[in-house]
C-alpha positions as CSV (number, residue, x, y, z in Angstrom):
1,X,1.7,199.8,152.8
2,X,3.3,196.5,152.5
3,X,5.9,195.6,154.9
4,X,9.6,196.1,154.1
5,X,12.0,193.5,153.7
6,X,15.3,193.5,155.6
7,X,18.0,191.3,154.6
8,X,20.1,189.4,157.3
9,X,22.5,187.2,158.1
10,X,21.3,184.2,160.7
11,X,23.8,184.9,163.4
12,X,22.7,186.3,166.7
13,X,24.6,189.4,166.3
14,X,23.4,190.0,162.7
15,X,19.6,189.4,163.8
16,X,20.3,191.4,166.6
17,X,21.4,194.5,164.4
18,X,18.5,193.7,161.8
19,X,15.9,193.9,164.7
20,X,16.8,196.9,165.9
21,X,17.1,199.1,163.1
22,X,13.9,197.5,162.2
23,X,12.5,198.7,165.8
24,X,13.9,202.2,165.0
25,X,12.0,202.6,161.8
26,X,8.7,201.5,163.6
27,X,9.4,204.2,166.3
28,X,10.9,206.7,164.1
29,X,8.9,206.6,160.9
30,X,6.0,204.2,161.6
31,X,7.1,201.7,159.1
32,X,6.6,198.0,159.6
33,X,9.6,195.7,158.2
34,X,10.3,191.9,158.5
35,X,13.4,190.0,158.5
36,X,14.5,187.9,155.7
37,X,17.4,185.4,156.6
38,X,20.1,185.3,153.6
39,X,22.8,182.6,154.2
40,X,26.2,183.9,153.2
41,X,29.7,182.5,152.0
42,X,31.1,183.6,155.5
43,X,28.4,181.7,157.3
44,X,29.1,178.4,155.2
45,X,32.7,178.3,155.9
46,X,32.9,179.2,159.4
47,X,35.8,176.9,159.8
48,X,38.1,178.0,156.6
49,X,40.8,180.6,157.5
50,X,41.0,183.7,155.9
51,X,43.7,182.6,153.3
52,X,41.2,179.9,152.3
53,X,37.9,181.8,151.6
54,X,39.3,185.5,151.3
55,X,37.5,188.3,153.0
56,X,36.1,190.6,150.3
57,X,32.3,190.9,151.1
58,X,32.5,187.2,152.3
59,X,29.7,188.3,155.0
60,X,27.8,190.5,152.9
61,X,27.9,189.5,149.0
62,X,24.7,187.3,149.3
63,X,22.7,190.3,150.9
64,X,23.8,192.4,148.2
65,X,22.8,189.6,145.4
66,X,19.2,189.6,147.2
67,X,18.6,193.4,146.7
68,X,19.8,193.6,143.2
69,X,17.3,190.8,142.9
70,X,14.6,192.6,144.4
71,X,14.5,189.8,147.2
72,X,14.9,192.1,150.2
73,X,14.3,196.0,150.3
74,X,17.7,196.7,152.3
75,X,20.1,195.2,154.2
76,X,21.9,195.8,157.5
77,X,25.4,195.4,157.6
78,X,28.6,195.7,160.3
79,X,30.6,198.4,158.4
80,X,33.7,196.5,159.3
81,X,32.4,193.8,157.0
82,X,31.6,196.3,154.0
83,X,34.0,196.2,151.3
84,X,35.1,199.7,149.8
85,X,33.8,199.0,146.6
86,X,29.9,198.9,146.7
87,X,28.1,197.2,143.6
88,X,26.4,199.7,141.0
89,X,22.9,200.3,141.7
90,X,23.4,199.9,145.4
91,X,23.7,202.7,148.2
92,X,24.2,203.6,151.8
93,X,21.6,206.2,152.6
94,X,22.2,205.8,156.4
95,X,25.2,204.7,158.4
96,X,23.6,204.8,162.2
97,X,25.0,206.4,165.1
98,X,28.3,204.4,166.4
99,X,28.7,202.8,169.8
100,X,31.9,201.7,171.2
101,X,34.9,201.2,168.8
102,X,37.0,199.3,171.3
103,X,38.3,195.6,171.2
104,X,37.8,193.7,174.2
105,X,39.6,190.6,175.7
106,X,37.4,187.7,177.1
107,X,39.7,185.3,179.0
108,X,39.5,182.1,181.2
109,X,39.8,183.0,184.9
110,X,38.6,186.7,183.6
111,X,42.5,187.7,183.2
112,X,43.3,191.1,182.3
113,X,45.5,191.5,179.3
114,X,48.8,192.3,181.3
115,X,48.2,189.4,183.6
116,X,48.1,186.7,180.1
117,X,50.8,184.3,181.1
118,X,53.9,184.3,178.7
119,X,52.7,181.9,175.8
120,X,49.2,182.5,176.4
121,X,47.0,181.3,173.4
122,X,44.8,184.4,172.3
123,X,42.7,183.9,169.6
124,X,41.2,186.0,166.6
125,X,40.4,186.2,163.4
126,X,41.5,189.6,162.4
127,X,45.0,190.2,161.1
128,X,44.5,193.9,162.2
129,X,44.3,192.2,165.7
130,X,46.8,189.9,165.3
131,X,49.5,192.1,164.2
132,X,48.9,195.0,167.2
133,X,49.0,192.0,169.6
134,X,52.1,190.8,168.5
135,X,53.3,194.3,168.6
136,X,52.3,194.9,171.9
137,X,53.0,191.3,173.2
138,X,55.4,189.2,171.2
139,X,55.5,186.6,173.9
140,X,51.8,185.6,173.2
141,X,51.0,182.7,170.9
142,X,48.4,184.3,168.5
143,X,46.2,181.9,166.6
144,X,43.7,182.0,163.8
145,X,40.1,181.9,165.2
146,X,37.0,182.0,163.2
147,X,32.9,181.5,163.9
148,X,29.9,183.6,164.9
149,X,30.6,185.4,168.3
150,X,28.8,182.6,170.3
151,X,31.0,180.1,168.3
152,X,34.1,181.5,169.5
153,X,33.1,182.0,173.1
154,X,32.1,178.3,173.0
155,X,35.8,177.7,171.5
156,X,37.2,179.5,174.5
157,X,35.1,177.7,177.0
158,X,36.1,174.2,176.0
159,X,40.0,175.3,176.6
160,X,41.1,175.6,172.7
161,X,42.3,179.3,173.9
162,X,43.2,180.9,176.9
163,X,41.5,184.5,176.0
164,X,39.8,185.6,172.4
165,X,39.6,189.1,171.0
166,X,36.3,190.5,170.1
167,X,34.6,193.9,169.2
168,X,33.2,195.3,172.3
169,X,30.2,196.4,170.5
170,X,29.1,193.2,169.3
171,X,29.2,191.7,173.2
172,X,27.4,194.9,174.5
173,X,24.6,194.4,171.9
174,X,24.2,190.6,172.5
175,X,23.9,191.6,176.4
176,X,27.2,189.6,177.1
177,X,29.1,192.5,178.4
178,X,29.6,190.5,181.7
179,X,31.8,188.4,179.6
180,X,34.5,190.9,179.1
181,X,37.8,190.6,180.9
182,X,39.8,193.7,179.8
183,X,39.2,196.3,177.1
184,X,41.7,197.6,175.0
185,X,42.4,201.5,174.8
186,X,41.4,202.6,171.4
187,X,44.4,204.5,170.8
188,X,46.8,201.8,171.6
189,X,44.7,199.0,170.0
190,X,43.4,201.1,166.9
191,X,39.9,199.5,165.5
192,X,38.7,198.0,162.4
193,X,37.6,200.3,159.8
194,X,33.9,200.8,160.5
195,X,33.9,199.2,163.7
196,X,31.1,199.6,165.9
197,X,28.7,201.2,163.0
198,X,25.7,200.1,161.2
199,X,25.2,200.5,157.5
200,X,22.1,200.4,156.1
201,X,22.2,199.4,152.2
202,X,19.5,199.7,149.5
203,X,18.8,199.9,145.6
204,X,20.0,203.4,144.7
205,X,16.8,203.7,142.6
206,X,14.5,202.9,145.2
207,X,13.6,206.5,146.3
208,X,10.8,205.8,148.8
209,X,13.2,203.5,150.7
210,X,16.3,205.7,150.4
211,X,14.0,208.7,152.2
212,X,13.2,206.7,154.6
213,X,16.6,205.0,155.5
214,X,18.2,208.4,155.5
215,X,16.3,209.6,158.5
216,X,18.4,207.4,160.3
217,X,21.6,208.6,159.3
218,X,24.0,210.1,161.8
219,X,26.3,212.8,160.1
220,X,29.0,212.5,162.7
221,X,29.2,208.8,162.4
222,X,29.4,209.0,158.8
223,X,32.3,211.1,158.5
224,X,34.6,209.2,160.6
225,X,33.7,205.9,158.6
226,X,34.1,207.7,155.5
227,X,37.6,208.9,156.4
228,X,38.3,205.3,157.5
229,X,37.0,203.9,154.3
230,X,38.8,206.2,151.6
231,X,42.1,205.4,153.8
232,X,41.1,201.9,153.3
233,X,40.1,202.0,149.7
234,X,43.6,203.9,148.8
235,X,45.7,201.0,150.9
236,X,44.1,197.4,150.4
237,X,42.0,197.5,147.3
238,X,39.5,194.9,149.2
239,X,42.0,192.5,150.6
240,X,42.1,192.3,154.3
241,X,45.4,193.8,155.7
242,X,47.1,194.6,159.0
243,X,45.3,198.1,159.6
244,X,43.6,200.0,162.1
245,X,42.0,202.9,161.7
246,X,39.7,205.4,164.1
247,X,38.1,208.7,162.5
248,X,36.1,210.8,165.2
249,X,35.0,214.3,165.8
250,X,37.3,216.3,168.3
251,X,36.3,220.0,169.0
252,X,34.4,219.9,165.6
253,X,37.3,218.5,163.8
254,X,37.5,215.2,162.2
255,X,40.9,213.7,163.6
256,X,42.0,210.4,161.9
257,X,44.1,207.9,163.2
258,X,45.6,204.7,161.4
259,X,48.6,202.4,161.7
260,X,49.9,199.9,159.3
261,X,51.9,196.8,160.7
262,X,54.0,194.0,159.4
263,X,51.9,190.6,160.3
264,X,54.3,189.7,162.6
265,X,53.8,193.0,164.5
266,X,57.7,193.7,164.1
267,X,57.6,196.8,162.1
268,X,54.7,199.3,162.0
269,X,54.0,202.9,160.6
270,X,51.5,205.4,162.4
271,X,50.3,209.0,161.7
272,X,47.4,211.0,161.8
273,X,45.5,213.9,160.2
274,X,42.5,216.3,161.0
275,X,40.4,218.6,159.4
276,X,36.9,219.9,158.4
277,X,34.2,216.6,158.7
278,X,33.1,217.9,155.0
279,X,36.6,216.9,153.9
280,X,36.4,213.1,155.2
281,X,37.0,211.2,152.2
282,X,40.1,213.7,151.4
283,X,41.4,213.4,154.7
284,X,41.4,209.5,154.3
285,X,43.5,209.8,151.2
286,X,45.8,212.3,152.6
287,X,46.5,210.0,155.7
288,X,47.0,206.9,152.9
289,X,49.5,208.9,151.4
290,X,51.4,210.2,154.6
291,X,51.5,206.3,155.6
292,X,52.7,205.1,152.0
293,X,55.6,207.7,152.2
294,X,56.4,206.4,155.7
295,X,57.0,202.7,154.0
296,X,53.4,201.4,154.9
297,X,53.7,200.0,151.2
298,X,56.5,197.6,152.0
299,X,54.9,196.6,155.1
300,X,51.7,195.6,153.0
301,X,54.0,193.7,150.6
302,X,55.2,191.7,153.3
303,X,51.8,191.4,154.8
304,X,50.8,189.8,151.0
305,X,49.7,192.7,149.0
306,X,52.2,193.1,145.9
307,X,50.9,195.9,144.1
308,X,52.8,198.3,146.1
309,X,56.1,200.4,144.7
310,X,58.5,201.3,147.6
């Protein structure tokens, strides 16, 4: 059998993820695969701000184009990079077992978050992190930070920032956990939708590949991520918003927490729901409606989303 072709970005983290899934397929299914590097818009515009390049599929669009044109057989994504709308003809037969969902701090002199001095320059590209940081500590100077993980760490080392905030899962996967100064509790700094989970995407009509990849699916992770993505789809329509969400199983029930904030962190609404894992998408929609009823629409308008009523 011809080796399958895995589409991947060329960053260290993306290649780690693609190699990891390749090795899992070889171990679990005896299937050989090779990695094909695809350059994405997000890679080409590393220095652009969120407002300049947009974020809807910026890290995966070209990978999906390569799938649709049959240049590759499947692609591995960080689920937090995947828009809620999936192109016709594509599917996610597997969402791999989730790892640590938390955000972490990497600081000069290994300072803890509570020990950062007033006015410390903290870098992150995420509106979600920016808003939550400003909510928790309005005394900090929160700055835009773009680039791959190694680029962000280099900018910290160069003194452009006093600290940066990253997904802990990425540093753990790259073997850089020792760089972490502090870890945010997931309940006080809610993660991004899909954070810590890998999604494997292929052509829906390719039944052989669909069947192979489905063996790597993790039902508990899929339930949590499905609830988070349903919430996101109802609230944002594909653009980046200051929203954190975390779906996980507790005592057999799916619990979903979410927060929507003003971009400056000064206001927020937060709530949670729980129910049967089989109702994951419905729970996500239910929580979205609760948040909108509590004023999330107004906060989203303040953050630049103009399509919400009061």
